[in-house]
C-alpha positions in Angstrom: 3.2 -0.9 46.5 -0.8 0.1 46.1 -2.9 -0.8 49.1 -5.8 -1.0 47.3 -4.8 -3.7 44.6 -1.5 -4.8 45.4 -0.1 -3.8 42.4 3.9 -2.9 43.0 5.5 0.0 41.1 9.3 0.8 40.7 9.0 4.5 41.2 6.7 6.7 44.0 5.5 8.9 40.7 4.2 5.7 38.8 2.3 4.8 42.1 0.8 8.4 42.6 -0.4 8.5 39.0 -1.9 5.1 39.4 -3.6 6.0 42.4 -6.1 8.5 40.2 -7.3 5.3 38.7 -8.8 4.3 42.4 -9.9 7.7 43.1 -11.8 7.9 40.0 -9.7 11.4 38.9 -9.7 12.0 35.0 -7.8 14.7 34.1 -7.2 13.6 30.5 -9.8 14.4 28.5 -10.1 13.7 24.3 -10.7 17.0 22.8 -12.8 14.9 20.2 -15.4 13.2 21.8 -15.0 14.4 25.3 -14.2 11.0 27.4 -11.8 11.4 30.0 -8.8 9.3 31.4 -6.8 9.0 34.4 -3.7 8.2 32.6 -2.2 10.5 29.5 -1.0 7.0 28.3 -5.0 5.9 28.1 -5.8 9.0 26.3 -3.2 8.7 24.0 -4.3 4.9 23.2 -7.7 6.2 22.6 -6.9 8.9 20.0 -5.8 6.3 17.7 -9.3 5.2 17.5 -10.2 8.4 16.0 -7.0 8.5 13.9 -6.9 4.8 13.2 -3.4 4.7 13.9 -2.3 1.4 14.9 0.9 1.7 16.5 1.7 -1.1 18.5 3.2 -4.0 16.4 3.5 -8.1 17.3 7.0 -8.8 16.9 5.9 -12.8 16.0 3.5 -12.0 13.4 2.1 -8.8 11.5 -0.8 -7.9 13.6 -1.0 -4.1 14.5 -3.0 -2.7 17.3 -4.1 0.5 18.3 -4.2 -0.5 22.2 -1.3 -1.7 23.8 -3.7 -3.9 26.5 -5.1 -5.6 23.5 -1.6 -6.6 21.6 -0.7 -7.6 25.7 -3.5 -9.8 25.3 -3.1 -11.1 22.0 0.7 -11.9 22.6 -0.5 -14.2 25.7 -3.0 -15.8 23.8 -1.8 -16.4 20.5 1.5 -16.4 21.0 1.6 -17.7 24.9 4.2 -14.8 25.6 4.1 -12.2 28.7 4.7 -8.7 28.1 6.9 -6.5 30.3 6.1 -3.3 30.0 8.7 -0.1 30.8 6.6 2.2 33.0 8.7 5.4 32.2 8.1 5.3 28.5 5.4 2.8 27.7 7.7 0.5 25.3 6.5 -3.0 25.3 9.1 -6.4 25.5 8.0 -9.7 25.4 11.5 -10.6 27.4 12.0 -9.3 31.1 16.1 -9.5 29.7 15.2 -7.2 27.0 13.2 -5.1 29.5 16.2 -4.9 31.8 18.7 -3.7 28.8 16.2 -1.1 27.9 15.9 0.4 31.2 20.0 -0.1 31.4 20.0 2.2 28.4 17.6 5.4 29.8 19.7 5.0 33.2 22.9 5.5 31.0 24.2 1.9 32.5 26.6 0.2 29.8 28.6 -2.2 31.6 29.9 -4.3 28.7 32.9 -2.7 27.0 34.7 -3.3 23.8 38.4 -4.1 24.7 39.7 -2.7 21.3 37.8 0.4 20.6 36.5 0.8 24.4 33.0 1.4 22.9 30.5 0.7 25.7 27.1 -1.3 25.1 24.2 -2.2 27.3 24.1 -5.8 26.3 26.9 -8.7 26.0 25.0 -9.9 22.7 25.6 -6.3 21.1 29.1 -6.2 22.3 29.5 -9.5 20.5 28.1 -8.3 17.6 30.3 -5.1 17.7 33.4 -7.3 17.8 32.8 -8.5 14.1 34.1 -5.1 13.1 37.2 -5.4 14.6 37.4 -9.1 13.3 36.2 -8.5 9.9 34.0 -11.8 10.8 30.5 -12.1 8.8 28.2 -14.5 10.7 25.2 -13.5 9.1 24.4 -15.2 5.7 21.3 -14.7 3.7 19.4 -17.7 2.9 18.0 -16.0 -0.6 21.2 -15.1 -2.2 24.4 -16.3 -0.1 25.4 -12.5 0.5 26.8 -12.3 4.6 26.4 -9.4 6.7 28.5 -8.5 10.2 25.5 -7.5 11.6 22.2 -8.9 12.2 20.0 -5.6 11.4 22.2 -5.6 8.0 21.0 -8.6 7.3 17.4 -7.9 8.0 17.6 -4.8 6.4 19.0 -6.4 3.1 16.1 -9.2 3.4 13.5 -6.8 3.8 14.8 -4.6 0.8 16.0 -6.8 -1.7 14.1 -9.8 -1.0 11.3 -8.1 0.3 10.7 -10.2 3.6 11.5 -10.3 7.2 14.4 -12.1 8.7 12.4 -14.9 9.8 10.2 -15.3 6.4 11.1 -18.3 4.3 8.0 -18.5 2.5 9.2 -17.0 -0.8 11.8 -19.4 -1.1 11.1 -21.6 -4.5 11.2 -24.9 -2.9 10.9 -28.0 -5.3 9.6 -31.3 -4.2 12.0 -34.2 -5.3 10.5 -37.4 -5.1 12.6 -40.4 -5.8 11.2 -43.8 -7.1 13.3 -47.1 -5.6 11.2 -49.3 -7.9 
């Protein structure tokens, strides 16, 4: 835990990097404009300004951002969501359980095992999805053309490539309003 601001860290190296902020040590310099940063990830985010890249995408809408802190603010203000960051790789999650599953992947912890082929997974839901391979079940239905799929990811790919929209977007459906007159 940082004694200056109270922020906690799971790894000692992350605390040491954090202390550079309080000490004013900025060893990372932008070669384009000369601005300096205490964290390498801050420099990387800054470089997005120069390149125009916006690598941080909102999982709830089509907004993209050059800076992760701006994405975090967007998630909180617009969608009422907190964000959970992996200090090791910088990936952001909107649910703590997804961050924990991701961290298990980094650590090689795969506690969920298929009883048929013995393949292991970091999440129970991924194992359950995998079991469709063995059972032949196709529980993921396309709402546009009635095709069905074994995996949610295959349905999402289908919706995007065939129907040109994401899994949750039903805006392209032709809906006719029917009015019944009971005179």
